[in-house]
C-alpha positions in Angstrom: 56.4 -78.5 5.7 57.5 -75.3 4.1 55.5 -74.1 1.0 57.8 -72.5 -1.6 56.9 -69.0 -2.6 55.0 -68.3 -5.8 56.8 -66.8 -8.6 56.2 -63.0 -9.1 52.8 -62.4 -10.8 51.3 -65.8 -10.0 47.8 -65.8 -8.4 46.7 -69.0 -6.6 43.0 -68.1 -7.4 43.7 -67.9 -11.2 43.6 -71.0 -13.2 46.8 -71.9 -15.0 47.1 -70.3 -18.4 44.7 -67.3 -17.7 46.5 -64.0 -17.9 46.1 -61.6 -14.9 43.2 -59.1 -15.1 43.9 -55.5 -14.1 41.7 -53.8 -11.5 38.8 -51.6 -12.8 39.9 -48.0 -12.8 43.6 -48.8 -13.2 45.7 -46.8 -15.6 44.4 -47.4 -19.0 41.3 -49.3 -17.9 37.7 -48.0 -18.3 35.6 -47.7 -15.2 32.4 -49.6 -14.8 29.5 -47.6 -16.1 26.8 -46.6 -13.6 23.2 -47.6 -14.3 20.2 -45.3 -14.8 19.0 -46.1 -11.2 22.1 -44.3 -9.8 21.4 -41.0 -11.6 17.6 -41.3 -10.7 18.7 -41.6 -7.0 20.9 -38.5 -7.3 18.0 -36.6 -8.8 15.6 -37.6 -6.2 18.1 -36.7 -3.5 18.4 -33.1 -5.0 14.6 -32.8 -5.1 14.4 -33.9 -1.4 17.0 -31.3 -0.3 15.2 -28.6 -2.4 11.8 -29.5 -0.9 13.2 -29.3 2.6 14.6 -25.8 1.9 11.3 -24.6 0.4 9.4 -25.8 3.5 11.7 -23.9 5.8 11.2 -20.8 3.6 7.4 -21.2 3.7 7.5 -21.5 7.4 9.5 -18.3 7.8 7.2 -16.5 5.5 4.2 -17.8 7.4 5.6 -16.5 10.7 6.2 -13.1 9.1 2.7 -13.1 7.7 1.1 -13.9 11.0 3.1 -11.2 12.8 2.0 -8.7 10.2 -1.6 -9.8 10.7 -1.5 -9.2 14.4 -0.6 -12.6 15.8 2.9 -11.9 17.0 4.4 -9.7 19.6 5.5 -7.3 16.8 2.1 -7.2 15.1 2.9 -4.0 13.2 6.4 -5.1 12.1 9.7 -3.5 13.0 10.2 0.1 12.6 13.1 2.5 12.7 12.5 6.0 14.1 13.8 8.7 11.8 14.3 12.4 12.9 12.4 14.8 10.5 12.5 18.2 12.1 12.7 20.0 15.3 15.1 19.4 18.2 16.9 16.1 17.7 16.6 14.0 20.8 13.7 15.9 22.3 11.4 13.8 24.5 8.2 15.4 23.2 7.8 13.6 19.9 5.4 14.5 17.1 4.7 11.5 14.8 4.7 12.3 11.1 2.3 10.1 9.1 2.7 10.2 5.3 -0.4 10.1 3.1 1.3 10.1 -0.3 -0.2 9.1 -3.7 -3.7 7.8 -4.3 -5.7 7.0 -1.2 -6.6 3.4 -1.9 -6.5 0.1 0.2 -4.6 -2.7 -1.6 -6.9 -5.5 -2.5 -4.4 -8.3 -1.9 -1.1 -7.4 -0.6 1.7 -9.8 -0.9 3.0 -11.8 2.2 4.3 -9.2 4.6 3.4 -6.3 2.6 2.1 -3.0 4.1 -1.3 -3.0 2.6 -2.8 0.3 1.4 -3.2 3.8 2.7 -5.9 2.9 5.2 -3.8 0.2 6.8 -0.8 2.4 7.0 -2.7 5.2 8.8 -4.4 2.8 11.1 -1.0 1.3 12.0 0.5 4.8 12.6 -2.4 5.8 14.9 -1.7 2.8 17.1 1.9 4.1 17.5 0.6 7.6 18.1 -1.6 6.4 20.9 1.5 5.5 23.0 2.6 7.9 25.8 5.8 8.8 24.0 4.0 10.5 21.1 2.4 14.0 21.9 0.9 14.9 18.6 0.4 13.9 14.9 1.6 15.6 11.7 -0.2 14.4 8.5 2.1 15.0 5.6 -0.3 15.0 2.7 0.7 14.9 -1.0 -2.2 13.2 -2.7 -4.7 13.8 -5.5 -7.3 11.9 -3.5 -8.8 8.5 -4.0 -11.7 6.2 -3.2 -14.7 7.6 -1.4 -14.8 5.0 1.2 -11.1 4.9 1.8 -10.9 8.6 2.2 -13.9 8.5 4.6 -12.4 5.7 6.6 -9.2 7.6 7.2 -11.1 10.7 8.2 -13.2 8.7 10.6 -10.0 7.2 12.1 -8.5 10.6 12.7 -11.7 12.0 14.2 -11.9 9.0 16.6 -8.2 9.5 17.5 -8.9 13.2 18.4 -11.9 12.2 20.5 -10.0 9.5 22.4 -6.8 11.6 22.7 -7.9 15.2 23.2 -4.4 16.2 24.5 -2.8 15.2 21.3 -3.1 17.8 18.5 -3.2 17.0 14.8 -1.7 19.2 12.0 -2.0 18.6 8.3 1.0 19.8 6.2 0.5 19.8 2.4 3.1 18.9 -0.1 2.7 19.5 -3.8 -1.0 18.6 -3.7 -3.8 17.9 -1.3 -6.8 17.7 -3.6 -10.2 16.1 -3.3 -9.8 13.1 -0.9 -6.5 14.5 0.2 -8.3 17.6 1.6 -11.2 15.4 2.9 -8.6 13.7 5.1 -7.0 17.0 6.2 -10.3 18.3 7.3 -10.0 16.2 10.4 -6.9 18.1 11.7 -6.9 20.9 14.2 -4.8 23.1 11.9 -3.9 23.0 8.2 -0.7 24.4 6.7 0.2 24.5 3.0 3.5 25.3 1.4 3.3 28.3 -0.9 3.4 26.1 -3.9 0.7 23.6 -2.8 -2.4 23.0 -4.8 -5.6 22.0 -3.0 -9.4 22.0 -3.4 -11.2 19.9 -5.9 -14.0 19.4 -3.5 -16.3 17.1 -5.3 -17.1 13.5 -6.5 -16.5 11.9 -9.8 -17.3 8.6 -11.5 -16.1 7.9 -15.0 -16.4 5.0 -17.5 -15.6 4.5 -21.1 -18.4 3.9 -23.6 -17.7 2.3 -27.0 -21.3 2.1 -28.2 -20.8 4.0 -31.5 -17.5 2.1 -32.2 -19.2 -1.2 -31.4 -22.1 -0.4 -33.8 -19.6 0.6 -36.5 -17.6 -2.6 -36.2 -20.5 -4.9 -35.6 -19.6 -5.7 -32.0 -22.4 -6.8 -29.8 -22.4 -7.6 -26.0 -24.7 -10.3 -25.1 -26.3 -9.5 -21.7 -28.8 -11.8 -19.9 -30.7 -10.0 -17.2 -34.1 -10.3 -15.5 -36.9 -8.0 -16.5 -37.1 -7.1 -12.8 -33.5 -5.9 -12.8 -33.3 -3.5 -15.8 -30.3 -1.6 -14.3 -28.1 -4.6 -13.9 -25.9 -3.8 -16.8 -25.6 -0.2 -15.7 -22.6 1.6 -17.3 -22.3 -1.1 -20.1 -19.6 0.2 -22.5 -21.4 -1.2 -25.6 -24.7 0.7 -25.3 -25.7 4.3 -24.8 -26.6 5.4 -21.2 -30.3 5.8 -20.6 -31.6 9.1 -19.0 -32.9 7.2 -15.9 -29.5 5.7 -15.4 -27.8 9.0 -15.5 -30.3 10.5 -13.0 -29.6 7.5 -10.7 -25.9 7.9 -10.8 -26.1 11.7 -10.4 -28.2 11.3 -7.4 -25.5 9.1 -5.8 -22.8 11.6 -6.7 -24.8 14.5 -5.1 -25.3 12.5 -1.9 -21.6 11.8 -1.6 -20.9 15.5 -2.4 -23.1 16.5 0.5 -21.1 14.2 2.8 -17.9 15.9 1.6 -19.5 19.3 2.3 -20.5 18.1 5.8 -16.9 17.0 6.5 -15.4 20.3 5.5 -18.1 22.3 7.4 -17.4 20.4 10.5 -13.7 20.6 10.2 -13.5 24.2 9.4 -15.3 26.2 12.1 -14.3 29.4 10.5 -16.6 28.6 7.5 -20.3 28.3 7.4 -22.1 25.7 5.2 -22.9 28.4 2.5 -19.2 29.3 2.2 -18.2 25.6 1.9 -20.9 25.1 -0.8 -19.5 28.0 -2.7 -16.1 26.4 -2.6 -17.3 22.9 -3.4 -17.3 23.3 -7.2 -14.5 20.9 -8.0 -12.2 23.8 -8.6 -8.5 23.8 -7.6 -7.0 26.6 -5.5 -3.5 27.7 -5.0 -2.2 27.8 -1.4 -2.7 31.6 -1.1 -6.2 31.4 -2.5 -7.0 28.5 -0.1 -5.8 30.7 2.8 -8.0 33.5 1.6 -10.9 31.2 1.3 -10.5 29.7 4.8 -9.6 26.2 3.6 -6.0 26.6 4.9 -4.9 28.3 8.1 -1.5 29.5 7.0 1.4 29.0 4.6 4.5 27.3 6.0 6.6 24.1 6.2 8.0 21.7 8.8 9.4 24.6 10.9 6.0 26.1 11.1 4.7 22.8 12.4 7.5 22.6 14.9 6.8 26.1 16.2 3.1 25.3 16.4 3.5 22.0 18.4 6.1 23.7 20.7 3.6 26.4 21.5 0.9 23.8 22.3 3.1 21.6 24.5 5.3 24.2 26.0 8.3 22.0 25.4 11.0 21.4 22.8 9.6 19.0 20.1 11.0 16.6 17.6 9.1 15.5 14.5 9.9 11.8 13.9 8.7 9.3 11.4 8.5 5.5 11.9 9.6 3.8 8.8 8.8 0.2 8.6 11.6 -2.3 7.8 11.0 -4.4 4.7 10.3 -8.0 5.8 11.5 -11.3 4.3 8.5 -11.7 2.2 9.0 -8.2 0.7 12.7 -8.8 0.0 11.8 -12.1 -1.8 8.7 -10.9 -3.7 9.5 -7.3 -4.2 6.6 -5.8 -2.1 7.0 -2.3 -1.1 6.4 -1.2 2.4 5.5 2.3 1.3 2.4 3.6 -0.4 1.9 2.9 -4.1 3.8 5.5 -6.2 1.4 5.2 -9.1 -2.0 6.9 -8.3 -3.9 5.7 -11.3 -2.3 2.2 -11.2 -3.2 1.9 -7.5 -6.8 2.7 -8.1 -7.0 0.3 -11.0 -5.5 -2.5 -9.0 -8.0 -2.1 -6.2 -11.1 -1.9 -8.4 -12.7 -4.2 -11.1 -14.7 -1.3 -12.6 -15.8 2.3 -12.2 -15.8 3.8 -8.8 -17.1 6.8 -7.0 -14.0 8.9 -6.2 -12.9 11.8 -4.2 -10.1 12.2 -6.7 -8.8 14.9 -9.1 -8.4 13.1 -12.4 -6.1 15.8 -13.6 -3.3 14.2 -11.5 -2.9 11.5 -14.0 
């Protein structure tokens, strides 16, 4: 039996008399609104993707941090060798190590950061120990810094000379090599200053602010709880006058640290006896020509002077090169700098929670 076709527009599933309903989304018809759950699901999906990306980023940063800490094959990071002076391409290489700004070790470097002055010198000495490096040029432009930091760098250089007697060390001064800057230079075989360099300031300093009179005037009182057995526990309190016995105590420490500074210069400058060093160790600054006349500096010169000296010692053409560390992923993301801090005072403040004993010329502020 043949079923006749339905008239146009008729729908067998629609009851008679009910007008046809257009599809949702058809022209002129509103779409069905999505519920709150749909948008919550979208939001959660975005969070999931962001979390996955963050985890990958943290993994990469962790790898970079471990490598910088000495756990990877490139423990010291990746360096580019830059020609500084001498014959380009010469096989006899002299490694230049910059000691610029305040001598201070960073307290908490960011992920992948280079750390402070001590870390940078230690890293450079590891490079200098390789067979391809035949000498070391310390390029010093520093007003000094922390007593311990300066002494640690000096000890690193003395140990390097003892372990590598065939590799000579020269110190070349920039604008300034004062106090701790000269302390470090005393470990070199030879010291050269530019005609405009300033050096000296052999001495120790410790300073702190005292607001006792202002506190009394404004009615400000610092409450200090200390045992009767530790009367010096609030030493250098800014809200009370310093006692005579406290000043004697601190001056004794400064004198002992000054004696160590004198010992370092006496050992490092065989042309001077201890009496001559003591006469120079007044905290005074010296011009380059005065430093040469006083025996603190061997000669005036520049990089070409260094090239000639190393060429004479090695008997070969030399190239002075510098290993400049590439900035890592963590430094690109967080702005850490692979170089030494540019702000001496800021660097010292960042690495200390209070007054410090310093081989430092405060006039460099």
